[in-house]
PyMOL commands that place a pseudoatom at each C-alpha (Angstrom):
pseudoatom trace, name=CA, resn=MET, resi=1, chain=A, elem=C, hetatm=0, pos=[6.546, 4.892, -2.860]
pseudoatom trace, name=CA, resn=GLU, resi=2, chain=A, elem=C, hetatm=0, pos=[9.143, 1.952, -1.957]
pseudoatom trace, name=CA, resn=LYS, resi=3, chain=A, elem=C, hetatm=0, pos=[11.883, 2.327, -4.767]
pseudoatom trace, name=CA, resn=GLU, resi=4, chain=A, elem=C, hetatm=0, pos=[15.492, 2.771, -3.038]
pseudoatom trace, name=CA, resn=ASN, resi=5, chain=A, elem=C, hetatm=0, pos=[17.100, -0.091, -4.771]
pseudoatom trace, name=CA, resn=LEU, resi=6, chain=A, elem=C, hetatm=0, pos=[15.863, 0.571, -8.442]
pseudoatom trace, name=CA, resn=SER, resi=7, chain=A, elem=C, hetatm=0, pos=[17.437, 2.498, -11.089]
pseudoatom trace, name=CA, resn=ARG, resi=8, chain=A, elem=C, hetatm=0, pos=[15.832, 6.039, -11.705]
pseudoatom trace, name=CA, resn=ALA, resi=9, chain=A, elem=C, hetatm=0, pos=[14.738, 4.771, -15.114]
pseudoatom trace, name=CA, resn=GLN, resi=10, chain=A, elem=C, hetatm=0, pos=[12.909, 1.923, -13.557]
pseudoatom trace, name=CA, resn=LYS, resi=11, chain=A, elem=C, hetatm=0, pos=[11.532, 4.089, -10.622]
pseudoatom trace, name=CA, resn=ALA, resi=12, chain=A, elem=C, hetatm=0, pos=[10.179, 6.946, -13.400]
pseudoatom trace, name=CA, resn=LYS, resi=13, chain=A, elem=C, hetatm=0, pos=[8.546, 3.578, -15.358]
pseudoatom trace, name=CA, resn=ASP, resi=14, chain=A, elem=C, hetatm=0, pos=[7.075, 2.231, -12.248]
pseudoatom trace, name=CA, resn=TYR, resi=15, chain=A, elem=C, hetatm=0, pos=[5.554, 5.804, -11.210]
pseudoatom trace, name=CA, resn=PHE, resi=16, chain=A, elem=C, hetatm=0, pos=[4.049, 5.920, -14.858]
pseudoatom trace, name=CA, resn=LEU, resi=17, chain=A, elem=C, hetatm=0, pos=[2.495, 2.225, -14.422]
pseudoatom trace, name=CA, resn=SER, resi=18, chain=A, elem=C, hetatm=0, pos=[1.011, 3.404, -11.312]
pseudoatom trace, name=CA, resn=GLY, resi=19, chain=A, elem=C, hetatm=0, pos=[-0.939, 6.240, -12.771]
pseudoatom trace, name=CA, resn=TYR, resi=20, chain=A, elem=C, hetatm=0, pos=[1.286, 9.159, -12.774]
pseudoatom trace, name=CA, resn=THR, resi=21, chain=A, elem=C, hetatm=0, pos=[1.957, 11.348, -15.951]
pseudoatom trace, name=CA, resn=CYS, resi=22, chain=A, elem=C, hetatm=0, pos=[4.852, 11.135, -17.894]
pseudoatom trace, name=CA, resn=CYS, resi=23, chain=A, elem=C, hetatm=0, pos=[6.216, 14.526, -16.246]
pseudoatom trace, name=CA, resn=GLN, resi=24, chain=A, elem=C, hetatm=0, pos=[5.320, 13.381, -12.800]
pseudoatom trace, name=CA, resn=SER, resi=25, chain=A, elem=C, hetatm=0, pos=[6.973, 9.922, -13.176]
pseudoatom trace, name=CA, resn=LEU, resi=26, chain=A, elem=C, hetatm=0, pos=[10.283, 11.390, -14.591]
pseudoatom trace, name=CA, resn=SER, resi=27, chain=A, elem=C, hetatm=0, pos=[10.407, 14.073, -12.085]
pseudoatom trace, name=CA, resn=ALA, resi=28, chain=A, elem=C, hetatm=0, pos=[9.444, 12.105, -9.156]
pseudoatom trace, name=CA, resn=ALA, resi=29, chain=A, elem=C, hetatm=0, pos=[12.156, 9.673, -9.792]
pseudoatom trace, name=CA, resn=PHE, resi=30, chain=A, elem=C, hetatm=0, pos=[14.721, 12.458, -9.457]
pseudoatom trace, name=CA, resn=TYR, resi=31, chain=A, elem=C, hetatm=0, pos=[12.947, 14.380, -6.530]
pseudoatom trace, name=CA, resn=ASP, resi=32, chain=A, elem=C, hetatm=0, pos=[16.063, 13.956, -4.226]
pseudoatom trace, name=CA, resn=LYS, resi=33, chain=A, elem=C, hetatm=0, pos=[17.598, 16.354, -6.802]
pseudoatom trace, name=CA, resn=THR, resi=34, chain=A, elem=C, hetatm=0, pos=[15.177, 19.354, -6.622]
pseudoatom trace, name=CA, resn=GLY, resi=35, chain=A, elem=C, hetatm=0, pos=[15.593, 20.220, -2.751]
pseudoatom trace, name=CA, resn=LEU, resi=36, chain=A, elem=C, hetatm=0, pos=[11.699, 19.271, -2.593]
pseudoatom trace, name=CA, resn=ASP, resi=37, chain=A, elem=C, hetatm=0, pos=[10.078, 16.441, -1.039]
pseudoatom trace, name=CA, resn=GLU, resi=38, chain=A, elem=C, hetatm=0, pos=[8.280, 13.623, -3.391]
pseudoatom trace, name=CA, resn=SER, resi=39, chain=A, elem=C, hetatm=0, pos=[4.771, 14.876, -2.731]
pseudoatom trace, name=CA, resn=THR, resi=40, chain=A, elem=C, hetatm=0, pos=[5.784, 18.513, -3.797]
pseudoatom trace, name=CA, resn=VAL, resi=41, chain=A, elem=C, hetatm=0, pos=[7.390, 17.545, -6.953]
pseudoatom trace, name=CA, resn=LEU, resi=42, chain=A, elem=C, hetatm=0, pos=[4.367, 15.221, -7.980]
pseudoatom trace, name=CA, resn=ARG, resi=43, chain=A, elem=C, hetatm=0, pos=[2.171, 18.383, -7.327]
pseudoatom trace, name=CA, resn=LEU, resi=44, chain=A, elem=C, hetatm=0, pos=[4.087, 20.690, -9.128]
pseudoatom trace, name=CA, resn=THR, resi=45, chain=A, elem=C, hetatm=0, pos=[4.590, 18.671, -12.250]
pseudoatom trace, name=CA, resn=LEU, resi=46, chain=A, elem=C, hetatm=0, pos=[0.941, 17.106, -12.723]
pseudoatom trace, name=CA, resn=GLY, resi=47, chain=A, elem=C, hetatm=0, pos=[-0.103, 20.034, -15.170]
pseudoatom trace, name=CA, resn=PHE, resi=48, chain=A, elem=C, hetatm=0, pos=[2.685, 19.147, -17.585]
pseudoatom trace, name=CA, resn=GLY, resi=49, chain=A, elem=C, hetatm=0, pos=[1.304, 15.582, -18.216]
pseudoatom trace, name=CA, resn=ALA, resi=50, chain=A, elem=C, hetatm=0, pos=[-0.086, 14.606, -21.701]
pseudoatom trace, name=CA, resn=GLY, resi=51, chain=A, elem=C, hetatm=0, pos=[2.047, 17.246, -23.590]
pseudoatom trace, name=CA, resn=VAL, resi=52, chain=A, elem=C, hetatm=0, pos=[0.861, 20.225, -20.941]
pseudoatom trace, name=CA, resn=GLY, resi=53, chain=A, elem=C, hetatm=0, pos=[-2.630, 19.748, -19.596]
pseudoatom trace, name=CA, resn=ARG, resi=54, chain=A, elem=C, hetatm=0, pos=[-3.447, 17.083, -22.210]
pseudoatom trace, name=CA, resn=MET, resi=55, chain=A, elem=C, hetatm=0, pos=[-2.949, 19.428, -25.312]
pseudoatom trace, name=CA, resn=ARG, resi=56, chain=A, elem=C, hetatm=0, pos=[-0.109, 16.899, -26.807]
pseudoatom trace, name=CA, resn=GLU, resi=57, chain=A, elem=C, hetatm=0, pos=[2.330, 19.703, -26.904]
pseudoatom trace, name=CA, resn=ILE, resi=58, chain=A, elem=C, hetatm=0, pos=[5.883, 18.954, -25.552]
pseudoatom trace, name=CA, resn=CYS, resi=59, chain=A, elem=C, hetatm=0, pos=[6.411, 15.466, -24.127]
pseudoatom trace, name=CA, resn=GLY, resi=60, chain=A, elem=C, hetatm=0, pos=[5.712, 15.349, -20.514]
pseudoatom trace, name=CA, resn=ALA, resi=61, chain=A, elem=C, hetatm=0, pos=[9.259, 13.498, -20.210]
pseudoatom trace, name=CA, resn=VAL, resi=62, chain=A, elem=C, hetatm=0, pos=[10.940, 16.224, -21.881]
pseudoatom trace, name=CA, resn=SER, resi=63, chain=A, elem=C, hetatm=0, pos=[8.948, 18.704, -19.595]
pseudoatom trace, name=CA, resn=GLY, resi=64, chain=A, elem=C, hetatm=0, pos=[10.188, 16.739, -16.717]
pseudoatom trace, name=CA, resn=MET, resi=65, chain=A, elem=C, hetatm=0, pos=[13.829, 16.923, -17.612]
pseudoatom trace, name=CA, resn=ALA, resi=66, chain=A, elem=C, hetatm=0, pos=[13.454, 20.483, -18.042]
pseudoatom trace, name=CA, resn=PHE, resi=67, chain=A, elem=C, hetatm=0, pos=[11.967, 20.872, -14.468]
pseudoatom trace, name=CA, resn=ILE, resi=68, chain=A, elem=C, hetatm=0, pos=[14.894, 18.668, -12.983]
pseudoatom trace, name=CA, resn=VAL, resi=69, chain=A, elem=C, hetatm=0, pos=[17.754, 20.399, -14.762]
pseudoatom trace, name=CA, resn=SER, resi=70, chain=A, elem=C, hetatm=0, pos=[16.210, 23.895, -13.725]
pseudoatom trace, name=CA, resn=ALA, resi=71, chain=A, elem=C, hetatm=0, pos=[15.855, 22.763, -10.182]
pseudoatom trace, name=CA, resn=TYR, resi=72, chain=A, elem=C, hetatm=0, pos=[19.307, 21.056, -10.245]
pseudoatom trace, name=CA, resn=TYR, resi=73, chain=A, elem=C, hetatm=0, pos=[21.423, 23.724, -11.760]
pseudoatom trace, name=CA, resn=GLY, resi=74, chain=A, elem=C, hetatm=0, pos=[19.430, 26.736, -11.544]
pseudoatom trace, name=CA, resn=ASP, resi=75, chain=A, elem=C, hetatm=0, pos=[19.283, 29.718, -9.184]
pseudoatom trace, name=CA, resn=SER, resi=76, chain=A, elem=C, hetatm=0, pos=[16.762, 32.400, -8.460]
pseudoatom trace, name=CA, resn=GLU, resi=77, chain=A, elem=C, hetatm=0, pos=[18.802, 35.481, -9.551]
pseudoatom trace, name=CA, resn=SER, resi=78, chain=A, elem=C, hetatm=0, pos=[16.349, 37.363, -12.316]
pseudoatom trace, name=CA, resn=GLY, resi=79, chain=A, elem=C, hetatm=0, pos=[19.369, 38.892, -14.095]
pseudoatom trace, name=CA, resn=ASN, resi=80, chain=A, elem=C, hetatm=0, pos=[21.895, 35.800, -14.055]
pseudoatom trace, name=CA, resn=THR, resi=81, chain=A, elem=C, hetatm=0, pos=[22.183, 35.129, -17.939]
pseudoatom trace, name=CA, resn=GLU, resi=82, chain=A, elem=C, hetatm=0, pos=[25.048, 32.845, -17.224]
pseudoatom trace, name=CA, resn=THR, resi=83, chain=A, elem=C, hetatm=0, pos=[22.976, 30.255, -15.496]
pseudoatom trace, name=CA, resn=LYS, resi=84, chain=A, elem=C, hetatm=0, pos=[19.940, 30.851, -17.950]
pseudoatom trace, name=CA, resn=LYS, resi=85, chain=A, elem=C, hetatm=0, pos=[22.370, 30.143, -20.897]
pseudoatom trace, name=CA, resn=LYS, resi=86, chain=A, elem=C, hetatm=0, pos=[23.732, 27.004, -19.159]
pseudoatom trace, name=CA, resn=ILE, resi=87, chain=A, elem=C, hetatm=0, pos=[20.232, 25.788, -18.396]
pseudoatom trace, name=CA, resn=TYR, resi=88, chain=A, elem=C, hetatm=0, pos=[18.822, 26.562, -21.629]
pseudoatom trace, name=CA, resn=SER, resi=89, chain=A, elem=C, hetatm=0, pos=[22.189, 24.623, -23.355]
pseudoatom trace, name=CA, resn=TYR, resi=90, chain=A, elem=C, hetatm=0, pos=[21.496, 21.559, -21.055]
pseudoatom trace, name=CA, resn=ILE, resi=91, chain=A, elem=C, hetatm=0, pos=[17.668, 21.276, -21.834]
pseudoatom trace, name=CA, resn=GLN, resi=92, chain=A, elem=C, hetatm=0, pos=[18.428, 21.764, -25.663]
pseudoatom trace, name=CA, resn=GLU, resi=93, chain=A, elem=C, hetatm=0, pos=[20.993, 19.046, -25.460]
pseudoatom trace, name=CA, resn=LEU, resi=94, chain=A, elem=C, hetatm=0, pos=[18.724, 16.823, -23.399]
pseudoatom trace, name=CA, resn=ALA, resi=95, chain=A, elem=C, hetatm=0, pos=[15.914, 17.620, -25.968]
pseudoatom trace, name=CA, resn=SER, resi=96, chain=A, elem=C, hetatm=0, pos=[18.107, 16.887, -29.238]
pseudoatom trace, name=CA, resn=GLN, resi=97, chain=A, elem=C, hetatm=0, pos=[19.019, 13.439, -27.782]
pseudoatom trace, name=CA, resn=PHE, resi=98, chain=A, elem=C, hetatm=0, pos=[15.331, 12.604, -26.959]
pseudoatom trace, name=CA, resn=LYS, resi=99, chain=A, elem=C, hetatm=0, pos=[14.280, 13.845, -30.444]
pseudoatom trace, name=CA, resn=LYS, resi=100, chain=A, elem=C, hetatm=0, pos=[17.021, 11.608, -31.902]
pseudoatom trace, name=CA, resn=ILE, resi=101, chain=A, elem=C, hetatm=0, pos=[15.546, 8.447, -30.132]
pseudoatom trace, name=CA, resn=ASN, resi=102, chain=A, elem=C, hetatm=0, pos=[12.036, 9.131, -30.250]
pseudoatom trace, name=CA, resn=GLY, resi=103, chain=A, elem=C, hetatm=0, pos=[11.691, 11.233, -33.510]
pseudoatom trace, name=CA, resn=SER, resi=104, chain=A, elem=C, hetatm=0, pos=[10.130, 14.315, -31.790]
pseudoatom trace, name=CA, resn=VAL, resi=105, chain=A, elem=C, hetatm=0, pos=[9.720, 16.021, -28.486]
pseudoatom trace, name=CA, resn=VAL, resi=106, chain=A, elem=C, hetatm=0, pos=[6.014, 16.555, -29.141]
pseudoatom trace, name=CA, resn=CYS, resi=107, chain=A, elem=C, hetatm=0, pos=[3.642, 14.283, -27.670]
pseudoatom trace, name=CA, resn=ALA, resi=108, chain=A, elem=C, hetatm=0, pos=[1.192, 14.274, -30.748]
pseudoatom trace, name=CA, resn=ASP, resi=109, chain=A, elem=C, hetatm=0, pos=[4.021, 13.278, -32.963]
pseudoatom trace, name=CA, resn=ILE, resi=110, chain=A, elem=C, hetatm=0, pos=[5.078, 10.489, -30.621]
pseudoatom trace, name=CA, resn=LEU, resi=111, chain=A, elem=C, hetatm=0, pos=[1.741, 9.081, -30.222]
pseudoatom trace, name=CA, resn=GLY, resi=112, chain=A, elem=C, hetatm=0, pos=[0.852, 9.675, -34.074]
pseudoatom trace, name=CA, resn=LEU, resi=113, chain=A, elem=C, hetatm=0, pos=[-1.930, 11.838, -33.014]
pseudoatom trace, name=CA, resn=GLU, resi=114, chain=A, elem=C, hetatm=0, pos=[-3.092, 15.117, -35.109]
pseudoatom trace, name=CA, resn=ARG, resi=115, chain=A, elem=C, hetatm=0, pos=[-0.850, 18.016, -34.080]
pseudoatom trace, name=CA, resn=GLY, resi=116, chain=A, elem=C, hetatm=0, pos=[-2.583, 21.189, -32.855]
pseudoatom trace, name=CA, resn=ARG, resi=117, chain=A, elem=C, hetatm=0, pos=[-5.990, 19.531, -31.803]
pseudoatom trace, name=CA, resn=PHE, resi=118, chain=A, elem=C, hetatm=0, pos=[-6.379, 19.691, -28.189]
pseudoatom trace, name=CA, resn=SER, resi=119, chain=A, elem=C, hetatm=0, pos=[-7.662, 16.271, -26.749]
pseudoatom trace, name=CA, resn=SER, resi=120, chain=A, elem=C, hetatm=0, pos=[-10.439, 16.214, -23.947]
pseudoatom trace, name=CA, resn=PRO, resi=121, chain=A, elem=C, hetatm=0, pos=[-9.107, 17.425, -20.601]
pseudoatom trace, name=CA, resn=SER, resi=122, chain=A, elem=C, hetatm=0, pos=[-10.329, 13.979, -19.319]
pseudoatom trace, name=CA, resn=PRO, resi=123, chain=A, elem=C, hetatm=0, pos=[-7.603, 11.529, -19.061]
pseudoatom trace, name=CA, resn=GLU, resi=124, chain=A, elem=C, hetatm=0, pos=[-8.038, 8.234, -20.395]
pseudoatom trace, name=CA, resn=LYS, resi=125, chain=A, elem=C, hetatm=0, pos=[-8.784, 5.416, -17.949]
pseudoatom trace, name=CA, resn=ARG, resi=126, chain=A, elem=C, hetatm=0, pos=[-5.537, 3.434, -17.246]
pseudoatom trace, name=CA, resn=THR, resi=127, chain=A, elem=C, hetatm=0, pos=[-6.130, -0.085, -18.468]
pseudoatom trace, name=CA, resn=ASP, resi=128, chain=A, elem=C, hetatm=0, pos=[-4.127, -2.958, -19.977]
pseudoatom trace, name=CA, resn=ASP, resi=129, chain=A, elem=C, hetatm=0, pos=[-5.138, -1.625, -23.578]
pseudoatom trace, name=CA, resn=TYR, resi=130, chain=A, elem=C, hetatm=0, pos=[-3.969, 1.742, -22.630]
pseudoatom trace, name=CA, resn=TYR, resi=131, chain=A, elem=C, hetatm=0, pos=[-0.564, 0.438, -21.566]
pseudoatom trace, name=CA, resn=LYS, resi=132, chain=A, elem=C, hetatm=0, pos=[-0.568, -1.643, -24.845]
pseudoatom trace, name=CA, resn=LYS, resi=133, chain=A, elem=C, hetatm=0, pos=[-1.227, 1.296, -27.258]
pseudoatom trace, name=CA, resn=ARG, resi=134, chain=A, elem=C, hetatm=0, pos=[0.914, 3.823, -25.656]
pseudoatom trace, name=CA, resn=PRO, resi=135, chain=A, elem=C, hetatm=0, pos=[4.861, 3.753, -25.591]
pseudoatom trace, name=CA, resn=CYS, resi=136, chain=A, elem=C, hetatm=0, pos=[5.063, 6.186, -22.755]
pseudoatom trace, name=CA, resn=ALA, resi=137, chain=A, elem=C, hetatm=0, pos=[6.094, 4.010, -20.185]
pseudoatom trace, name=CA, resn=GLU, resi=138, chain=A, elem=C, hetatm=0, pos=[9.157, 3.175, -22.207]
pseudoatom trace, name=CA, resn=ILE, resi=139, chain=A, elem=C, hetatm=0, pos=[9.724, 6.427, -23.322]
pseudoatom trace, name=CA, resn=VAL, resi=140, chain=A, elem=C, hetatm=0, pos=[9.807, 7.972, -19.486]
pseudoatom trace, name=CA, resn=PHE, resi=141, chain=A, elem=C, hetatm=0, pos=[12.253, 4.990, -18.901]
pseudoatom trace, name=CA, resn=GLY, resi=142, chain=A, elem=C, hetatm=0, pos=[14.569, 6.184, -21.533]
pseudoatom trace, name=CA, resn=ALA, resi=143, chain=A, elem=C, hetatm=0, pos=[14.281, 9.691, -20.698]
pseudoatom trace, name=CA, resn=ALA, resi=144, chain=A, elem=C, hetatm=0, pos=[15.130, 8.902, -16.899]
pseudoatom trace, name=CA, resn=ASP, resi=145, chain=A, elem=C, hetatm=0, pos=[18.209, 6.955, -18.122]
pseudoatom trace, name=CA, resn=MET, resi=146, chain=A, elem=C, hetatm=0, pos=[19.362, 9.790, -20.466]
pseudoatom trace, name=CA, resn=LEU, resi=147, chain=A, elem=C, hetatm=0, pos=[18.947, 12.272, -17.570]
pseudoatom trace, name=CA, resn=ASP, resi=148, chain=A, elem=C, hetatm=0, pos=[20.696, 10.434, -15.116]
pseudoatom trace, name=CA, resn=LYS, resi=149, chain=A, elem=C, hetatm=0, pos=[23.740, 9.786, -17.224]
pseudoatom trace, name=CA, resn=PHE, resi=150, chain=A, elem=C, hetatm=0, pos=[23.373, 13.518, -18.140]
pseudoatom trace, name=CA, resn=LEU, resi=151, chain=A, elem=C, hetatm=0, pos=[23.611, 14.478, -14.390]
pseudoatom trace, name=CA, resn=GLU, resi=152, chain=A, elem=C, hetatm=0, pos=[26.440, 12.167, -13.847]
pseudoatom trace, name=CA, resn=SER, resi=153, chain=A, elem=C, hetatm=0, pos=[28.544, 13.687, -16.589]
pseudoatom trace, name=CA, resn=HIS, resi=154, chain=A, elem=C, hetatm=0, pos=[27.656, 17.137, -15.645]
pseudoatom trace, name=CA, resn=PRO, resi=155, chain=A, elem=C, hetatm=0, pos=[28.638, 17.587, -11.778]
pseudoatom trace, name=CA, resn=LYS, resi=156, chain=A, elem=C, hetatm=0, pos=[27.025, 20.476, -10.270]
for i in range(1, 156): cmd.bond("trace and resi %d" % i, "trace and resi %d" % (i + 1))
show_as sticks, trace
zoom trace
């Protein structure tokens, strides 16, 4: 995807509008922060879409922020409680900001759906009507902008 001169927020929105999930869209806009290539990030984050596997639980944009924060600041040491604490703290800070803006971190709540009732695993067809009734493109845009500012203000 040719997106070099766009903001990360606009890149994330464009990914969503081209058919990727919320998690994929946000994560792909920051793939360069992960040490992975774009294709790998898109593949690894696919199952987190639509509130994880279309179960409408944690919003994919929030899952994407957690993925990027973990990849950017994390390490692979099992007993590194300081790193875990830092990562959890960062994710909670971002989730709190997200919740203030969107009212919840839960996909079902954001979309006005019944909580705890799993959707069909079949994704909806992406049509003009789909995009009109879903706030997801703007939510992904806002979450990516929030994450971009967070990463700038929290140097590695």
